[in-house]
PDB file with one MODEL, atoms N, CA, C and O in Angstrom:
MODEL        1
ATOM      1  N   MET A   1       0.802  -1.199   0.000  1.00  0.00           N
ATOM      2  CA  MET A   1       0.000   0.000   0.000  1.00  0.00           C
ATOM      3  C   MET A   1       0.852   1.273   0.000  1.00  0.00           C
ATOM      4  O   MET A   1       0.460   2.234  -0.661  1.00  0.00           O
ATOM      5  N   PRO A   2       1.990   1.340   0.698  1.00  0.00           N
ATOM      6  CA  PRO A   2       2.720   2.604   0.711  1.00  0.00           C
ATOM      7  C   PRO A   2       3.348   2.952  -0.639  1.00  0.00           C
ATOM      8  O   PRO A   2       3.696   4.109  -0.873  1.00  0.00           O
ATOM      9  N   THR A   3       3.496   1.977  -1.519  1.00  0.00           N
ATOM     10  CA  THR A   3       4.091   2.281  -2.820  1.00  0.00           C
ATOM     11  C   THR A   3       3.025   2.503  -3.896  1.00  0.00           C
ATOM     12  O   THR A   3       3.364   2.675  -5.067  1.00  0.00           O
ATOM     13  N   ASP A   4       1.759   2.501  -3.522  1.00  0.00           N
ATOM     14  CA  ASP A   4       0.672   2.698  -4.468  1.00  0.00           C
ATOM     15  C   ASP A   4       0.457   4.190  -4.719  1.00  0.00           C
ATOM     16  O   ASP A   4       0.280   4.973  -3.786  1.00  0.00           O
ATOM     17  N   TYR A   5       0.475   4.565  -5.996  1.00  0.00           N
ATOM     18  CA  TYR A   5       0.330   5.977  -6.359  1.00  0.00           C
ATOM     19  C   TYR A   5      -1.041   6.520  -5.962  1.00  0.00           C
ATOM     20  O   TYR A   5      -1.158   7.684  -5.579  1.00  0.00           O
ATOM     21  N   GLY A   6      -2.067   5.695  -6.050  1.00  0.00           N
ATOM     22  CA  GLY A   6      -3.412   6.140  -5.683  1.00  0.00           C
ATOM     23  C   GLY A   6      -3.511   6.524  -4.221  1.00  0.00           C
ATOM     24  O   GLY A   6      -4.190   7.491  -3.876  1.00  0.00           O
ATOM     25  N   VAL A   7      -2.844   5.782  -3.363  1.00  0.00           N
ATOM     26  CA  VAL A   7      -2.849   6.107  -1.931  1.00  0.00           C
ATOM     27  C   VAL A   7      -2.148   7.440  -1.698  1.00  0.00           C
ATOM     28  O   VAL A   7      -2.588   8.241  -0.873  1.00  0.00           O
ATOM     29  N   LEU A   8      -1.068   7.675  -2.419  1.00  0.00           N
ATOM     30  CA  LEU A   8      -0.380   8.963  -2.301  1.00  0.00           C
ATOM     31  C   LEU A   8      -1.302  10.111  -2.705  1.00  0.00           C
ATOM     32  O   LEU A   8      -1.317  11.157  -2.057  1.00  0.00           O
ATOM     33  N   CYS A   9      -2.068   9.913  -3.773  1.00  0.00           N
ATOM     34  CA  CYS A   9      -3.029  10.939  -4.194  1.00  0.00           C
ATOM     35  C   CYS A   9      -4.074  11.191  -3.112  1.00  0.00           C
ATOM     36  O   CYS A   9      -4.448  12.337  -2.862  1.00  0.00           O
ATOM     37  N   LEU A  10      -4.545  10.122  -2.471  1.00  0.00           N
ATOM     38  CA  LEU A  10      -5.518  10.283  -1.389  1.00  0.00           C
ATOM     39  C   LEU A  10      -4.927  11.049  -0.209  1.00  0.00           C
ATOM     40  O   LEU A  10      -5.615  11.845   0.430  1.00  0.00           O
ATOM     41  N   VAL A  11      -3.665  10.808   0.072  1.00  0.00           N
ATOM     42  CA  VAL A  11      -3.010  11.532   1.169  1.00  0.00           C
ATOM     43  C   VAL A  11      -2.980  13.024   0.856  1.00  0.00           C
ATOM     44  O   VAL A  11      -3.163  13.850   1.751  1.00  0.00           O
ATOM     45  N   PHE A  12      -2.751  13.370  -0.401  1.00  0.00           N
ATOM     46  CA  PHE A  12      -2.680  14.784  -0.766  1.00  0.00           C
ATOM     47  C   PHE A  12      -4.044  15.476  -0.721  1.00  0.00           C
ATOM     48  O   PHE A  12      -4.108  16.705  -0.759  1.00  0.00           O
ATOM     49  N   LEU A  13      -5.118  14.719  -0.644  1.00  0.00           N
ATOM     50  CA  LEU A  13      -6.421  15.332  -0.435  1.00  0.00           C
ATOM     51  C   LEU A  13      -6.516  15.973   0.944  1.00  0.00           C
ATOM     52  O   LEU A  13      -7.387  16.806   1.193  1.00  0.00           O
ATOM     53  N   LEU A  14      -5.624  15.581   1.824  1.00  0.00           N
ATOM     54  CA  LEU A  14      -5.630  16.119   3.189  1.00  0.00           C
ATOM     55  C   LEU A  14      -4.892  17.450   3.309  1.00  0.00           C
ATOM     56  O   LEU A  14      -4.735  17.968   4.415  1.00  0.00           O
ATOM     57  N   LEU A  15      -4.442  18.006   2.201  1.00  0.00           N
ATOM     58  CA  LEU A  15      -3.711  19.276   2.269  1.00  0.00           C
ATOM     59  C   LEU A  15      -4.544  20.404   2.887  1.00  0.00           C
ATOM     60  O   LEU A  15      -3.989  21.373   3.404  1.00  0.00           O
ATOM     61  N   GLY A  16      -5.852  20.282   2.836  1.00  0.00           N
ATOM     62  CA  GLY A  16      -6.716  21.291   3.455  1.00  0.00           C
ATOM     63  C   GLY A  16      -6.662  21.280   4.971  1.00  0.00           C
ATOM     64  O   GLY A  16      -7.065  22.250   5.612  1.00  0.00           O
ATOM     65  N   TRP A  17      -6.170  20.198   5.551  1.00  0.00           N
ATOM     66  CA  TRP A  17      -6.024  20.056   6.994  1.00  0.00           C
ATOM     67  C   TRP A  17      -4.541  19.804   7.290  1.00  0.00           C
ATOM     68  O   TRP A  17      -4.119  18.653   7.401  1.00  0.00           O
ATOM     69  N   PRO A  18      -3.753  20.873   7.416  1.00  0.00           N
ATOM     70  CA  PRO A  18      -2.293  20.728   7.520  1.00  0.00           C
ATOM     71  C   PRO A  18      -1.817  19.819   8.651  1.00  0.00           C
ATOM     72  O   PRO A  18      -0.868  19.059   8.457  1.00  0.00           O
ATOM     73  N   ALA A  19      -2.435  19.873   9.810  1.00  0.00           N
ATOM     74  CA  ALA A  19      -1.981  19.037  10.925  1.00  0.00           C
ATOM     75  C   ALA A  19      -2.205  17.560  10.612  1.00  0.00           C
ATOM     76  O   ALA A  19      -1.321  16.735  10.846  1.00  0.00           O
ATOM     77  N   LEU A  20      -3.367  17.228  10.092  1.00  0.00           N
ATOM     78  CA  LEU A  20      -3.676  15.848   9.741  1.00  0.00           C
ATOM     79  C   LEU A  20      -2.803  15.380   8.578  1.00  0.00           C
ATOM     80  O   LEU A  20      -2.321  14.248   8.567  1.00  0.00           O
ATOM     81  N   PHE A  21      -2.605  16.264   7.601  1.00  0.00           N
ATOM     82  CA  PHE A  21      -1.750  15.922   6.463  1.00  0.00           C
ATOM     83  C   PHE A  21      -0.330  15.590   6.924  1.00  0.00           C
ATOM     84  O   PHE A  21       0.259  14.614   6.461  1.00  0.00           O
ATOM     85  N   THR A  22       0.212  16.386   7.819  1.00  0.00           N
ATOM     86  CA  THR A  22       1.576  16.162   8.305  1.00  0.00           C
ATOM     87  C   THR A  22       1.702  14.802   8.981  1.00  0.00           C
ATOM     88  O   THR A  22       2.680  14.085   8.768  1.00  0.00           O
ATOM     89  N   ILE A  23       0.724  14.454   9.786  1.00  0.00           N
ATOM     90  CA  ILE A  23       0.753  13.166  10.488  1.00  0.00           C
ATOM     91  C   ILE A  23       0.642  12.009   9.493  1.00  0.00           C
ATOM     92  O   ILE A  23       1.437  11.071   9.542  1.00  0.00           O
ATOM     93  N   VAL A  24      -0.337  12.072   8.598  1.00  0.00           N
ATOM     94  CA  VAL A  24      -0.559  10.980   7.646  1.00  0.00           C
ATOM     95  C   VAL A  24       0.614  10.869   6.676  1.00  0.00           C
ATOM     96  O   VAL A  24       1.051   9.764   6.354  1.00  0.00           O
ATOM     97  N   TYR A  25       1.122  12.003   6.211  1.00  0.00           N
ATOM     98  CA  TYR A  25       2.250  11.974   5.280  1.00  0.00           C
ATOM     99  C   TYR A  25       3.503  11.426   5.973  1.00  0.00           C
ATOM    100  O   TYR A  25       4.291  10.709   5.356  1.00  0.00           O
ATOM    101  N   GLY A  26       3.683  11.760   7.243  1.00  0.00           N
ATOM    102  CA  GLY A  26       4.802  11.204   8.011  1.00  0.00           C
ATOM    103  C   GLY A  26       4.688   9.694   8.159  1.00  0.00           C
ATOM    104  O   GLY A  26       5.681   8.979   8.025  1.00  0.00           O
ATOM    105  N   LEU A  27       3.484   9.206   8.435  1.00  0.00           N
ATOM    106  CA  LEU A  27       3.259   7.759   8.511  1.00  0.00           C
ATOM    107  C   LEU A  27       3.495   7.099   7.156  1.00  0.00           C
ATOM    108  O   LEU A  27       4.044   6.000   7.077  1.00  0.00           O
ATOM    109  N   PHE A  28       3.079   7.772   6.103  1.00  0.00           N
ATOM    110  CA  PHE A  28       3.295   7.276   4.745  1.00  0.00           C
ATOM    111  C   PHE A  28       4.792   7.174   4.453  1.00  0.00           C
ATOM    112  O   PHE A  28       5.247   6.211   3.836  1.00  0.00           O
ATOM    113  N   PHE A  29       5.541   8.159   4.893  1.00  0.00           N
ATOM    114  CA  PHE A  29       6.991   8.161   4.712  1.00  0.00           C
ATOM    115  C   PHE A  29       7.627   6.978   5.440  1.00  0.00           C
ATOM    116  O   PHE A  29       8.488   6.296   4.884  1.00  0.00           O
ATOM    117  N   VAL A  30       7.210   6.737   6.667  1.00  0.00           N
ATOM    118  CA  VAL A  30       7.746   5.614   7.449  1.00  0.00           C
ATOM    119  C   VAL A  30       7.382   4.286   6.788  1.00  0.00           C
ATOM    120  O   VAL A  30       8.198   3.365   6.753  1.00  0.00           O
ATOM    121  N   ALA A  31       6.161   4.183   6.265  1.00  0.00           N
ATOM    122  CA  ALA A  31       5.747   2.958   5.583  1.00  0.00           C
ATOM    123  C   ALA A  31       6.585   2.726   4.324  1.00  0.00           C
ATOM    124  O   ALA A  31       6.940   1.588   4.017  1.00  0.00           O
ATOM    125  N   ASN A  32       6.897   3.782   3.608  1.00  0.00           N
ATOM    126  CA  ASN A  32       7.746   3.656   2.420  1.00  0.00           C
ATOM    127  C   ASN A  32       9.160   3.226   2.799  1.00  0.00           C
ATOM    128  O   ASN A  32       9.773   2.427   2.090  1.00  0.00           O
ATOM    129  N   LEU A  33       9.678   3.743   3.899  1.00  0.00           N
ATOM    130  CA  LEU A  33      10.999   3.304   4.362  1.00  0.00           C
ATOM    131  C   LEU A  33      10.990   1.826   4.710  1.00  0.00           C
ATOM    132  O   LEU A  33      11.945   1.107   4.416  1.00  0.00           O
ATOM    133  N   GLY A  34       9.914   1.372   5.335  1.00  0.00           N
ATOM    134  CA  GLY A  34       9.796  -0.045   5.662  1.00  0.00           C
ATOM    135  C   GLY A  34       9.740  -0.912   4.416  1.00  0.00           C
ATOM    136  O   GLY A  34      10.381  -1.962   4.361  1.00  0.00           O
ATOM    137  N   ALA A  35       8.979  -0.483   3.414  1.00  0.00           N
ATOM    138  CA  ALA A  35       8.895  -1.235   2.155  1.00  0.00           C
ATOM    139  C   ALA A  35      10.255  -1.272   1.470  1.00  0.00           C
ATOM    140  O   ALA A  35      10.634  -2.293   0.895  1.00  0.00           O
ATOM    141  N   LEU A  36      10.986  -0.174   1.529  1.00  0.00           N
ATOM    142  CA  LEU A  36      12.326  -0.131   0.941  1.00  0.00           C
ATOM    143  C   LEU A  36      13.272  -1.078   1.668  1.00  0.00           C
ATOM    144  O   LEU A  36      14.047  -1.795   1.035  1.00  0.00           O
ATOM    145  N   ALA A  37      13.207  -1.079   2.993  1.00  0.00           N
ATOM    146  CA  ALA A  37      14.082  -1.959   3.777  1.00  0.00           C
ATOM    147  C   ALA A  37      13.794  -3.431   3.479  1.00  0.00           C
ATOM    148  O   ALA A  37      14.705  -4.259   3.482  1.00  0.00           O
ATOM    149  N   ILE A  38      12.535  -3.753   3.225  1.00  0.00           N
ATOM    150  CA  ILE A  38      12.182  -5.134   2.891  1.00  0.00           C
ATOM    151  C   ILE A  38      12.618  -5.484   1.469  1.00  0.00           C
ATOM    152  O   ILE A  38      13.057  -6.607   1.219  1.00  0.00           O
ATOM    153  N   ALA A  39      12.504  -4.540   0.537  1.00  0.00           N
ATOM    154  CA  ALA A  39      12.779  -4.811  -0.874  1.00  0.00           C
ATOM    155  C   ALA A  39      14.270  -4.801  -1.216  1.00  0.00           C
ATOM    156  O   ALA A  39      14.685  -5.505  -2.136  1.00  0.00           O
ATOM    157  N   LEU A  40      15.074  -4.034  -0.511  1.00  0.00           N
ATOM    158  CA  LEU A  40      16.492  -3.902  -0.867  1.00  0.00           C
ATOM    159  C   LEU A  40      17.252  -5.224  -0.913  1.00  0.00           C
ATOM    160  O   LEU A  40      17.966  -5.466  -1.885  1.00  0.00           O
ATOM    161  N   PRO A  41      17.134  -6.086   0.088  1.00  0.00           N
ATOM    162  CA  PRO A  41      17.874  -7.357  -0.001  1.00  0.00           C
ATOM    163  C   PRO A  41      17.492  -8.182  -1.233  1.00  0.00           C
ATOM    164  O   PRO A  41      18.349  -8.789  -1.874  1.00  0.00           O
ATOM    165  N   ARG A  42      16.222  -8.195  -1.549  1.00  0.00           N
ATOM    166  CA  ARG A  42      15.772  -8.942  -2.731  1.00  0.00           C
ATOM    167  C   ARG A  42      16.361  -8.339  -4.002  1.00  0.00           C
ATOM    168  O   ARG A  42      16.810  -9.074  -4.881  1.00  0.00           O
ATOM    169  N   TRP A  43      16.364  -7.018  -4.110  1.00  0.00           N
ATOM    170  CA  TRP A  43      16.907  -6.363  -5.297  1.00  0.00           C
ATOM    171  C   TRP A  43      18.400  -6.650  -5.436  1.00  0.00           C
ATOM    172  O   TRP A  43      18.886  -6.891  -6.541  1.00  0.00           O
ATOM    173  N   PHE A  44      19.121  -6.624  -4.333  1.00  0.00           N
ATOM    174  CA  PHE A  44      20.557  -6.911  -4.398  1.00  0.00           C
ATOM    175  C   PHE A  44      20.812  -8.356  -4.811  1.00  0.00           C
ATOM    176  O   PHE A  44      21.740  -8.623  -5.575  1.00  0.00           O
ATOM    177  N   ARG A  45      20.001  -9.293  -4.316  1.00  0.00           N
ATOM    178  CA  ARG A  45      20.145 -10.696  -4.749  1.00  0.00           C
ATOM    179  C   ARG A  45      19.881 -10.830  -6.240  1.00  0.00           C
ATOM    180  O   ARG A  45      20.603 -11.542  -6.938  1.00  0.00           O
ATOM    181  N   GLN A  46      18.860 -10.157  -6.730  1.00  0.00           N
ATOM    182  CA  GLN A  46      18.553 -10.217  -8.157  1.00  0.00           C
ATOM    183  C   GLN A  46      19.680  -9.620  -8.990  1.00  0.00           C
ATOM    184  O   GLN A  46      20.023 -10.165 -10.040  1.00  0.00           O
ATOM    185  N   MET A  47      20.251  -8.531  -8.550  1.00  0.00           N
ATOM    186  CA  MET A  47      21.360  -7.915  -9.286  1.00  0.00           C
ATOM    187  C   MET A  47      22.591  -8.820  -9.268  1.00  0.00           C
ATOM    188  O   MET A  47      23.306  -8.923 -10.265  1.00  0.00           O
ATOM    189  N   ARG A  48      22.833  -9.470  -8.141  1.00  0.00           N
ATOM    190  CA  ARG A  48      23.959 -10.398  -8.047  1.00  0.00           C
ATOM    191  C   ARG A  48      23.776 -11.552  -9.031  1.00  0.00           C
ATOM    192  O   ARG A  48      24.728 -11.961  -9.695  1.00  0.00           O
ATOM    193  N   GLU A  49      22.551 -12.076  -9.124  1.00  0.00           N
ATOM    194  CA  GLU A  49      22.250 -13.152 -10.077  1.00  0.00           C
ATOM    195  C   GLU A  49      22.457 -12.705 -11.515  1.00  0.00           C
ATOM    196  O   GLU A  49      22.953 -13.474 -12.338  1.00  0.00           O
ATOM    197  N   LEU A  50      22.086 -11.478 -11.822  1.00  0.00           N
ATOM    198  CA  LEU A  50      22.306 -10.951 -13.173  1.00  0.00           C
ATOM    199  C   LEU A  50      23.800 -10.906 -13.484  1.00  0.00           C
ATOM    200  O   LEU A  50      24.220 -11.226 -14.596  1.00  0.00           O
ATOM    201  N   GLY A  51      24.595 -10.509 -12.498  1.00  0.00           N
ATOM    202  CA  GLY A  51      26.034 -10.448 -12.687  1.00  0.00           C
ATOM    203  C   GLY A  51      26.624 -11.834 -12.927  1.00  0.00           C
ATOM    204  O   GLY A  51      27.521 -11.995 -13.755  1.00  0.00           O
ATOM    205  N   ARG A  52      26.129 -12.816 -12.216  1.00  0.00           N
ATOM    206  CA  ARG A  52      26.630 -14.189 -12.401  1.00  0.00           C
ATOM    207  C   ARG A  52      26.230 -14.746 -13.757  1.00  0.00           C
ATOM    208  O   ARG A  52      27.014 -15.451 -14.392  1.00  0.00           O
ATOM    209  N   LYS A  53      25.034 -14.442 -14.203  1.00  0.00           N
ATOM    210  CA  LYS A  53      24.565 -14.941 -15.492  1.00  0.00           C
ATOM    211  C   LYS A  53      25.357 -14.316 -16.634  1.00  0.00           C
ATOM    212  O   LYS A  53      25.616 -14.974 -17.642  1.00  0.00           O
ATOM    213  N   SER A  54      25.741 -13.052 -16.486  1.00  0.00           N
ATOM    214  CA  SER A  54      26.492 -12.403 -17.564  1.00  0.00           C
ATOM    215  C   SER A  54      27.941 -12.889 -17.615  1.00  0.00           C
ATOM    216  O   SER A  54      28.591 -12.774 -18.654  1.00  0.00           O
ATOM    217  N   ASP A  55      28.464 -13.437 -16.494  1.00  0.00           N
ATOM    218  CA  ASP A  55      29.830 -13.967 -16.483  1.00  0.00           C
ATOM    219  C   ASP A  55      29.917 -15.298 -17.210  1.00  0.00           C
ATOM    220  O   ASP A  55      30.971 -15.637 -17.748  1.00  0.00           O
ATOM    221  N   VAL A  56      28.840 -16.051 -17.236  1.00  0.00           N
ATOM    222  CA  VAL A  56      28.830 -17.373 -17.875  1.00  0.00           C
ATOM    223  C   VAL A  56      28.589 -17.188 -19.370  1.00  0.00           C
ATOM    224  O   VAL A  56      27.583 -16.604 -19.773  1.00  0.00           O
ATOM    225  N   ARG A  57      29.501 -17.680 -20.183  1.00  0.00           N
ATOM    226  CA  ARG A  57      29.328 -17.510 -21.633  1.00  0.00           C
ATOM    227  C   ARG A  57      29.431 -18.805 -22.323  1.00  0.00           C
ATOM    228  O   ARG A  57      29.312 -18.864 -23.547  1.00  0.00           O
TER     229      ARG A  57
ENDMDL
END
């Protein structure tokens, strides 16, 4: 959910309420950091596999 563009658009609907927007956007930021922390190891493994496949000829 934190990487969904539609959810980001919904968060920006809260711009009329600055205090609520700040809280929700901050939570959204933390959720995105969590998704990044989960995805990074997988991405590095995939890149390592690509490197190994290109070495084999």
